C-alpha positions as a Python dict, from the first residue, in 0.01 Angstrom:
ca = {
    (1, 'M'): (0, 0, 0),
    (2, 'K'): (125, 212, -223),
    (3, 'T'): (459, 145, -414),
    (4, 'Y'): (683, 425, -401),
    (5, 'Q'): (664, 356, -813),
    (6, 'S'): (321, 379, -802),
    (7, 'I'): (305, 675, -649),
    (8, 'L'): (557, 886, -885),
    (9, 'L'): (365, 700, -1192),
    (10, 'T'): (4, 878, -1029),
    (11, 'L'): (188, 1210, -1016),
    (12, 'G'): (267, 1192, -1411),
    (13, 'I'): (457, 900, -1473),
    (14, 'L'): (772, 971, -1352),
    (15, 'F'): (773, 1365, -1477),
    (16, 'S'): (820, 1247, -1848),
    (17, 'N'): (706, 1555, -1954),
    (18, 'Q'): (1005, 1739, -1798),
    (19, 'N'): (1323, 1753, -1979),
    (20, 'I'): (1601, 1637, -1744),
    (21, 'F'): (1922, 1598, -1942),
    (22, 'A'): (2054, 1755, -2223),
    (23, 'Q'): (2143, 1603, -2574),
    (24, 'K'): (2425, 1770, -2818),
    (25, 'D'): (2101, 1737, -3115),
    (26, 'K'): (1788, 1761, -2947),
    (27, 'S'): (1588, 1785, -3288),
    (28, 'V'): (1707, 1429, -3399),
    (29, 'I'): (1517, 1322, -3121),
    (30, 'D'): (1143, 1288, -3131),
    (31, 'K'): (1092, 1333, -2727),
    (32, 'A'): (696, 1283, -2781),
    (33, 'G'): (709, 944, -2925),
    (34, 'V'): (1004, 823, -2722),
    (35, 'N'): (774, 944, -2395),
    (36, 'L'): (473, 758, -2564),
    (37, 'M'): (680, 443, -2603),
    (38, 'V'): (815, 514, -2260),
    (39, 'T'): (436, 468, -2139),
    (40, 'K'): (325, 227, -2292),
    (41, 'G'): (611, 20, -2127),
    (42, 'I'): (548, 134, -1829),
    (43, 'D'): (154, 46, -1884),
    (44, 'L'): (278, -296, -2007),
    (45, 'Y'): (506, -330, -1677),
    (46, 'G'): (189, -299, -1471),
    (47, 'L'): (26, -558, -1663),
    (48, 'G'): (284, -804, -1585),
    (49, 'R'): (468, -824, -1936),
    (50, 'L'): (741, -769, -1902),
    (51, 'N'): (870, -889, -2237),
    (52, 'D'): (694, -718, -2427),
    (53, 'A'): (785, -392, -2229),
    (54, 'I'): (1113, -458, -2244),
    (55, 'S'): (1071, -478, -2621),
    (56, 'I'): (914, -122, -2638),
    (57, 'F'): (1216, -2, -2365),
    (58, 'K'): (1474, -87, -2608),
    (59, 'S'): (1307, -26, -2920),
    (60, 'A'): (1258, 347, -2727),
    (61, 'E'): (1660, 335, -2632),
    (62, 'L'): (1740, 344, -2994),
    (63, 'K'): (1602, 673, -3031),
    (64, 'D'): (1712, 799, -2650),
    (65, 'T'): (2024, 699, -2568),
    (66, 'A'): (2088, 908, -2288),
    (67, 'N'): (1691, 891, -2130),
    (68, 'W'): (1704, 766, -1760),
    (69, 'K'): (1353, 646, -1743),
    (70, 'I'): (1405, 367, -2059),
    (71, 'Q'): (1748, 247, -1825),
    (72, 'Y'): (1546, 317, -1528),
    (73, 'W'): (1222, 48, -1664),
    (74, 'M'): (1397, -141, -1766),
    (75, 'G'): (1574, -211, -1492),
    (76, 'K'): (1268, -264, -1327),
    (77, 'C'): (1157, -537, -1583),
    (78, 'F'): (1495, -703, -1554),
    (79, 'Y'): (1442, -787, -1203),
    (80, 'D'): (1118, -892, -1193),
    (81, 'M'): (1255, -1134, -1396),
    (82, 'T'): (1498, -1240, -1207),
    (83, 'M'): (1770, -1109, -1431),
    (84, 'Y'): (1939, -923, -1144),
    (85, 'L'): (2305, -864, -1339),
    (86, 'S'): (2084, -706, -1625),
    (87, 'A'): (1902, -507, -1352),
    (88, 'E'): (2210, -360, -1217),
    (89, 'E'): (2403, -249, -1505),
    (90, 'C'): (2042, -3, -1616),
    (91, 'A'): (2023, 131, -1287),
    (92, 'N'): (2376, 223, -1278),
    (93, 'R'): (2276, 397, -1633),
    (94, 'S'): (2002, 536, -1510),
    (95, 'L'): (2126, 711, -1224),
    (96, 'D'): (2455, 838, -1413),
    (97, 'L'): (2196, 958, -1673),
    (98, 'I'): (1963, 1170, -1421),
    (99, 'S'): (1975, 1573, -1290),
    (100, 'R'): (1985, 1519, -895),
    (101, 'M'): (1592, 1511, -855),
    (102, 'N'): (1470, 1348, -512),
    (103, 'D'): (1171, 1147, -626),
    (104, 'T'): (1340, 1009, -893),
    (105, 'E'): (1671, 933, -710),
    (106, 'A'): (1532, 802, -442),
    (107, 'S'): (1329, 556, -690),
    (108, 'I'): (1685, 415, -837),
    (109, 'N'): (1848, 409, -515),
    (110, 'E'): (1608, 172, -426),
    (111, 'L'): (1616, -53, -735),
    (112, 'L'): (1982, -55, -642),
    (113, 'G'): (1923, -136, -284),
    (114, 'N'): (1717, -444, -405),
    (115, 'V'): (1932, -546, -735),
    (116, 'N'): (2274, -595, -492),
    (117, 'H'): (2034, -703, -194),
    (118, 'R'): (1946, -1091, -405),
    (119, 'L'): (2307, -1037, -532),
    (120, 'G'): (2462, -1081, -206),
    (121, 'N'): (2652, -736, -187),
    (122, 'I'): (2460, -675, 132),
    (123, 'D'): (2659, -374, 257),
    (124, 'L'): (2614, -210, -79),
    (125, 'A'): (2220, -262, -40),
    (126, 'A'): (2223, -151, 287),
    (127, 'M'): (2399, 160, 168),
    (128, 'Y'): (2124, 191, -117),
    (129, 'F'): (1868, 185, 101),
    (130, 'K'): (1984, 425, 356),
    (131, 'K'): (2028, 702, 71),
    (132, 'T'): (1652, 575, -33),
    (133, 'A'): (1526, 612, 350),
    (134, 'Q'): (1708, 961, 360),
    (135, 'I'): (1578, 1106, 68),
    (136, 'M'): (1205, 1002, 139),
    (137, 'G'): (1153, 1054, 445),
    (138, 'Q'): (1107, 894, 742),
    (139, 'K'): (654, 860, 697),
    (140, 'A'): (770, 744, 267),
    (141, 'A'): (1044, 556, 379),
    (142, 'K'): (789, 337, 621),
    (143, 'N'): (547, 329, 360),
    (144, 'N'): (787, 163, 132),
    (145, 'D'): (949, -84, 353),
    (146, 'I'): (1272, 51, 292),
    (147, 'P'): (1323, 27, 736),
    (148, 'M'): (1241, -356, 686),
    (149, 'Y'): (1454, -368, 369),
    (150, 'I'): (1725, -229, 616),
    (151, 'E'): (1743, -471, 910),
    (152, 'Q'): (1706, -772, 668),
    (153, 'C'): (2077, -704, 541),
    (154, 'E'): (2176, -587, 881),
    (155, 'L'): (2060, -936, 1004),
    (156, 'A'): (2248, -1095, 710),
    (157, 'I'): (2559, -890, 813),
    (158, 'K'): (2561, -1022, 1176),
    (159, 'D'): (2532, -1364, 1132),
    (160, 'T'): (2715, -1337, 801),
    (161, 'K'): (2987, -1200, 1052),
    (162, 'S'): (2942, -1444, 1321),
    (163, 'G'): (3059, -1773, 1137),
    (164, 'A'): (2714, -1931, 1074),
    (165, 'V'): (2804, -2200, 843),
    (166, 'K'): (2622, -2264, 560),
    (167, 'L'): (2449, -2636, 537),
    (168, 'R'): (2241, -2585, 231),
    (169, 'K'): (2379, -2742, -98),
    (170, 'P'): (2258, -2769, -453),
    (171, 'I'): (2017, -3129, -523),
    (172, 'S'): (2223, -3199, -843),
    (173, 'S'): (2368, -3020, -1108),
    (174, 'L'): (2158, -3260, -1416),
    (175, 'L'): (1780, -3180, -1250),
    (176, 'N'): (1899, -2797, -1205),
    (177, 'T'): (1857, -2601, -1500),
    (178, 'I'): (1900, -2254, -1635),
    (179, 'D'): (1490, -2283, -1614),
    (180, 'A'): (1257, -2292, -1210),
    (181, 'E'): (1290, -2643, -1038),
    (182, 'Y'): (1116, -2572, -649),
    (183, 'A'): (882, -2821, -444),
    (184, 'P'): (1088, -3129, -409),
    (185, 'I'): (941, -3357, -202),
    (186, 'L'): (1227, -3648, -95),
    (187, 'V'): (1073, -4005, 13),
    (188, 'R'): (1177, -4390, 13),
    (189, 'D'): (1451, -4281, 265),
    (190, 'G'): (1568, -4053, -12),
    (191, 'K'): (1596, -4282, -262),
    (192, 'E'): (1264, -4076, -486),
    (193, 'L'): (1247, -3736, -528),
    (194, 'F'): (938, -3565, -681),
    (195, 'F'): (941, -3204, -770),
    (196, 'T'): (795, -2923, -1031),
    (197, 'A'): (976, -2704, -1320),
    (198, 'R'): (875, -2470, -1591),
    (199, 'R'): (1103, -2663, -1887),
    (200, 'P'): (1068, -2650, -2238),
    (201, 'E'): (876, -3008, -2218),
    (202, 'T'): (618, -2925, -2042),
    (203, 'T'): (308, -3114, -2136),
    (204, 'G'): (65, -2900, -2408),
    (205, 'N'): (429, -2696, -2486),
    (206, 'N'): (167, -2353, -2314),
    (207, 'V'): (350, -2083, -2236),
    (208, 'N'): (195, -1843, -1959),
    (209, 'P'): (129, -1477, -2137),
    (210, 'D'): (173, -1265, -1798),
    (211, 'D'): (588, -1383, -1777),
    (212, 'Q'): (619, -1523, -2047),
    (213, 'Q'): (755, -1859, -1961),
    (214, 'F'): (622, -2226, -1982),
    (215, 'Y'): (355, -2360, -1754),
    (216, 'E'): (502, -2610, -1463),
    (217, 'D'): (470, -3009, -1469),
    (218, 'M'): (536, -3264, -1214),
    (219, 'Y'): (887, -3481, -1255),
    (220, 'H'): (985, -3801, -1082),
    (221, 'A'): (1340, -3889, -1026),
    (222, 'V'): (1528, -4184, -863),
    (223, 'W'): (1847, -4200, -705),
    (224, 'D'): (2120, -4443, -901),
    (225, 'E'): (2362, -4577, -663),
    (226, 'G'): (2564, -4669, -972),
    (227, 'T'): (2595, -4314, -1116),
    (228, 'K'): (2523, -4176, -781),
    (229, 'E'): (2301, -3949, -986),
    (230, 'W'): (1933, -3851, -1014),
    (231, 'V'): (1788, -4051, -1308),
    (232, 'I'): (1455, -3846, -1440),
    (233, 'Q'): (1102, -4141, -1523),
    (234, 'P'): (956, -3935, -1726),
    (235, 'G'): (600, -4181, -1745),
    (236, 'T'): (532, -4127, -1375),
    (237, 'F'): (286, -3794, -1473),
    (238, 'I'): (275, -3876, -1778),
    (239, 'D'): (-149, -3928, -1815),
    (240, 'I'): (-147, -3701, -1506),
    (241, 'N'): (-1, -3367, -1565),
    (242, 'T'): (-224, -3123, -1786),
    (243, 'N'): (-183, -2839, -2027),
    (244, 'G'): (-157, -2554, -1715),
    (245, 'F'): (23, -2531, -1410),
    (246, 'D'): (45, -2858, -1223),
    (247, 'A'): (241, -2873, -891),
    (248, 'M'): (265, -3174, -645),
    (249, 'S'): (317, -3025, -253),
    (250, 'F'): (271, -3338, -41),
    (251, 'I'): (339, -3761, -57),
    (252, 'S'): (195, -3979, 239),
    (253, 'E'): (462, -4217, 375),
    (254, 'E'): (321, -4517, 162),
    (255, 'G'): (318, -4336, -149),
    (256, 'L'): (-33, -4389, -248),
    (257, 'Y'): (-197, -4098, -195),
    (258, 'G'): (-132, -3698, -242),
    (259, 'L'): (-173, -3339, -246),
    (260, 'T'): (-153, -3161, -543),
    (261, 'T'): (-210, -2771, -700),
    (262, 'V'): (-351, -2821, -1053),
    (263, 'N'): (-462, -2471, -1235),
    (264, 'T'): (-581, -2490, -1570),
    (265, 'S'): (-746, -2156, -1610),
    (266, 'A'): (-578, -1987, -1883),
    (267, 'A'): (-442, -2342, -2047),
    (268, 'E'): (-775, -2511, -2043),
    (269, 'K'): (-1054, -2306, -1891),
    (270, 'T'): (-1118, -2617, -1670),
    (271, 'T'): (-1095, -2465, -1351),
    (272, 'K'): (-1137, -2092, -1254),
    (273, 'S'): (-748, -1981, -1034),
    (274, 'S'): (-574, -2268, -936),
    (275, 'D'): (-744, -2570, -661),
    (276, 'I'): (-649, -2873, -459),
    (277, 'F'): (-689, -3185, -586),
    (278, 'E'): (-639, -3546, -459),
    (279, 'I'): (-437, -3800, -611),
    (280, 'T'): (-443, -4172, -545),
    (281, 'G'): (-307, -4494, -615),
    (282, 'E'): (-310, -4860, -613),
    (283, 'L'): (102, -4902, -651),
    (284, 'P'): (345, -4708, -417),
    (285, 'F'): (412, -4356, -566),
    (286, 'R'): (208, -4504, -922),
    (287, 'W'): (-112, -4272, -905),
    (288, 'S'): (-354, -4334, -1171),
    (289, 'S'): (-655, -4073, -1019),
    (290, 'T'): (-721, -3698, -910),
    (291, 'E'): (-975, -3577, -780),
    (292, 'V'): (-1075, -3207, -676),
    (293, 'I'): (-1119, -3147, -329),
    (294, 'K'): (-1520, -3058, -359),
    (295, 'N'): (-1521, -2834, -47),
    (296, 'K'): (-1624, -2406, -47),
    (297, 'T'): (-1390, -2306, 218),
    (298, 'I'): (-1114, -2490, 66),
    (299, 'N'): (-1152, -2423, -293),
    (300, 'T'): (-1279, -2092, -380),
    (301, 'D'): (-1273, -1891, -658),
    (302, 'Y'): (-907, -1741, -539),
    (303, 'F'): (-593, -1925, -555),
    (304, 'E'): (-564, -2233, -296),
    (305, 'G'): (-270, -2450, -303),
    (306, 'A'): (78, -2599, -151),
    (307, 'A'): (-177, -2794, 92),
    (308, 'T'): (49, -3076, 317),
    (309, 'Q'): (-146, -3280, 588),
    (310, 'S'): (-71, -3475, 896),
    (311, 'S'): (-219, -3739, 1127),
    (312, 'T'): (-407, -3556, 1435),
    (313, 'N'): (-402, -3778, 1812),
    (314, 'D'): (-797, -3844, 1771),
    (315, 'G'): (-744, -3988, 1432),
    (316, 'A'): (-889, -3665, 1230),
    (317, 'I'): (-626, -3585, 928),
    (318, 'Q'): (-497, -3141, 943),
    (319, 'M'): (-422, -2988, 585),
    (320, 'I'): (-282, -2664, 573),
    (321, 'F'): (-310, -2459, 238),
    (322, 'I'): (-265, -2172, 108),
    (323, 'S'): (-490, -1909, 15),
    (324, 'D'): (-531, -1580, -144),
    (325, 'R'): (-912, -1520, -66),
    (326, 'K'): (-801, -1213, 144),
    (327, 'A'): (-500, -1062, -20),
    (328, 'E'): (-636, -724, -6),
    (329, 'N'): (-560, -703, 344),
    (330, 'S'): (-332, -996, 435),
    (331, 'G'): (-205, -1112, 132),
    (332, 'V'): (-149, -1482, 91),
    (333, 'D'): (-251, -1684, 383),
    (334, 'L'): (-232, -2018, 559),
    (335, 'Y'): (-532, -2196, 597),
    (336, 'S'): (-643, -2482, 822),
    (337, 'V'): (-864, -2723, 801),
    (338, 'L'): (-961, -3123, 940),
    (339, 'K'): (-1090, -3390, 800),
    (340, 'T'): (-1337, -3639, 1055),
    (341, 'D'): (-1479, -3998, 900),
    (342, 'D'): (-1350, -3885, 541),
    (343, 'V'): (-1546, -3560, 494),
    (344, 'W'): (-1366, -3173, 562),
    (345, 'G'): (-1435, -2946, 771),
    (346, 'T'): (-1444, -2574, 759),
    (347, 'A'): (-1120, -2433, 676),
    (348, 'K'): (-990, -2146, 890),
    (349, 'A'): (-737, -1896, 856),
    (350, 'L'): (-421, -1960, 1150),
    (351, 'P'): (-359, -1668, 1374),
    (352, 'K'): (-212, -1345, 1281),
    (353, 'H'): (86, -1406, 1456),
    (354, 'I'): (216, -1622, 1208),
    (355, 'N'): (-20, -1495, 897),
    (356, 'S'): (143, -1130, 865),
    (357, 'L'): (56, -871, 653),
    (358, 'G'): (285, -1003, 359),
    (359, 'D'): (264, -1304, 218),
    (360, 'E'): (343, -1674, 340),
    (361, 'T'): (385, -1952, 149),
    (362, 'T'): (441, -2348, 112),
    (363, 'P'): (371, -2525, 430),
    (364, 'Y'): (508, -2818, 540),
    (365, 'L'): (370, -3031, 837),
    (366, 'T'): (570, -3253, 1007),
    (367, 'S'): (454, -3652, 1007),
    (368, 'D'): (334, -3606, 1398),
    (369, 'G'): (240, -3259, 1353),
    (370, 'K'): (421, -3119, 1613),
    (371, 'Y'): (563, -2893, 1361),
    (372, 'L'): (478, -2654, 1089),
    (373, 'F'): (772, -2480, 824),
    (374, 'F'): (679, -2257, 603),
    (375, 'S'): (812, -1926, 429),
    (376, 'S'): (667, -1562, 440),
    (377, 'D'): (830, -1251, 264),
    (378, 'A'): (741, -1018, 587),
    (379, 'L'): (825, -1178, 898),
    (380, 'P'): (1159, -1038, 1058),
    (381, 'G'): (1437, -1235, 792),
    (382, 'Y'): (1705, -1136, 530),
    (383, 'G'): (1530, -1137, 218),
    (384, 'G'): (1289, -1226, -18),
    (385, 'Y'): (1119, -1526, 90),
    (386, 'D'): (1270, -1722, 467),
    (387, 'V'): (1162, -2010, 592),
    (388, 'F'): (978, -2029, 933),
    (389, 'Y'): (891, -2249, 1189),
    (390, 'C'): (629, -2277, 1473),
    (391, 'E'): (598, -2613, 1703),
    (392, 'N'): (232, -2705, 1825),
    (393, 'I'): (180, -2680, 2193),
    (394, 'D'): (-141, -2828, 2376),
    (395, 'G'): (-310, -2737, 2040),
    (396, 'I'): (-194, -2399, 1997),
    (397, 'W'): (119, -2264, 1711),
    (398, 'G'): (406, -2084, 1869),
    (399, 'P'): (575, -1757, 1762),
    (400, 'P'): (748, -1846, 1400),
    (401, 'I'): (1124, -1858, 1422),
    (402, 'N'): (1363, -1803, 1115),
    (403, 'L'): (1541, -2096, 1038),
    (404, 'G'): (1847, -1905, 1005),
    (405, 'W'): (2152, -1833, 822),
    (406, 'A'): (2210, -2226, 764),
    (407, 'V'): (1984, -2247, 534),
    (408, 'N'): (1776, -1937, 432),
    (409, 'S'): (1961, -1683, 243),
    (410, 'V'): (1869, -1316, 129),
    (411, 'N'): (1728, -1475, -200),
    (412, 'N'): (1328, -1657, -199),
    (413, 'D'): (1422, -1989, -19),
    (414, 'T'): (1066, -2150, -7),
    (415, 'H'): (896, -2540, -52),
    (416, 'F'): (1095, -2648, 280),
    (417, 'Q'): (1007, -3041, 388),
    (418, 'F'): (1185, -3207, 631),
    (419, 'N'): (1215, -3621, 680),
    (420, 'T'): (1256, -3666, 1033),
    (421, 'K'): (1363, -4012, 997),
    (422, 'T'): (1709, -3937, 796),
    (423, 'K'): (1749, -3562, 945),
    (424, 'Q'): (1780, -3442, 573),
    (425, 'C'): (1564, -3135, 447),
    (426, 'V'): (1447, -3018, 91),
    (427, 'F'): (1370, -2672, -56),
    (428, 'A'): (1400, -2413, -318),
    (429, 'S'): (1584, -2151, -363),
    (430, 'V'): (1672, -1883, -606),
    (431, 'N'): (2065, -1964, -764),
    (432, 'Q'): (2236, -1803, -1011),
    (433, 'N'): (2328, -2025, -1295),
    (434, 'G'): (2578, -1808, -1530),
    (435, 'D'): (2421, -1471, -1602),
    (436, 'N'): (2085, -1616, -1518),
    (437, 'F'): (1891, -1665, -1190),
    (438, 'S'): (1621, -1885, -1121),
    (439, 'Y'): (1470, -2154, -855),
    (440, 'D'): (1680, -2445, -781),
    (441, 'L'): (1615, -2753, -556),
    (442, 'F'): (1838, -2741, -218),
    (443, 'Q'): (1955, -2983, 13),
    (444, 'A'): (2086, -3026, 417),
    (445, 'D'): (2205, -3214, 595),
    (446, 'L'): (2021, -3116, 973),
    (447, 'S'): (2149, -3384, 1148),
    (448, 'S'): (2402, -3217, 1389),
    (449, 'S'): (2203, -2896, 1434),
    (450, 'A'): (2055, -2789, 1752),
    (451, 'Y'): (1752, -2748, 1604),
    (452, 'P'): (1422, -2852, 1869),
    (453, 'F'): (1262, -3102, 1570),
    (454, 'I'): (1575, -3283, 1509),
    (455, 'T'): (1573, -3574, 1766),
    (456, 'K'): (1885, -3747, 1879),
    (457, 'D'): (1874, -4109, 1779),
}
């Protein structure tokens, strides 16, 4: 599906050859040079090189301070970098500068809707999305998912007014930084925490050329009863983290086995894409060996990862993971595979009532295999990725149910894991730290909740 911006690009890079506004002294502005810089910036944006694109747009802004296109595209870059306050400023400035051209105004109103949605200004976001739909027309609005965004805002407004209580809270001010922390796994009755982060001290100090952020490493922290705080254990993954992307998604209850995702294709050229690895050790939570799963229906040349598993009633192992092998048709999907007598079977996609046309990610199976949690950006929710759960009844997964306003937000909520013993859950969510927005680690006590997966002792 083409985005509205890509349609505008096809029709002439957002009217780059038109004089949209008047300047007091046109002779001092090199229009052709500015347009060339804007075009180059848009190309860099399309390649995902957001920092490079912003640098070009800022240079163009110095030459032409009243160019709405420059402000609009800088706002797009800031939005994709989760710098929502800067995106809002650029989008408002762009709207002030343009002449009232329908196609242009629709794009800026959509950006303002997206920005205010992420900032939690839901009423304002709904207003901008409704303006966008009005300008675009019904067909174009539907093609660009504007009705879905309006529904997300209205659901958030409804549940907020209903008095739904937020149960979520950040795990720790010491562990959550301005960098991205996600994929929390809480084990040993909540005394040991494993998570993934993209921090400057990452192994190899390599930077991803696409988003100019450091690659990710796995981290381990232990709860200190004396200080009532988490303490990082620096030696746990010192020989396991690679120079590329590393993330842990599953740990067995006894702590001798886990599943990780490894992608070193950009940093070391040792994998073609992200693959799922099994990690083992002789002591609990002290792993020494990692082996890629050698099954062509599990690890392909596409992206695979975020694996979780549980035991079945007949003694087999069920693993659910994500793959983008059919991304052109249905985005990132969830796949299931059984391991019987230490042999992996054939992986198959979960039913279409779970795998939407958008992205489904970060699955988690309860230890008894009865409940599956995952995040989706296309199933009915509040915005971004929401956490959903399904119940397995007689071997068939039921319909996905949104976890609700108590846990989910208008931003991305992912990597949900639930401990059936402690009734505690952990997950990741985009959070504001000053002017910065990034993934942080969250937790919630669900013991008093009415979810069907909460068993009363």
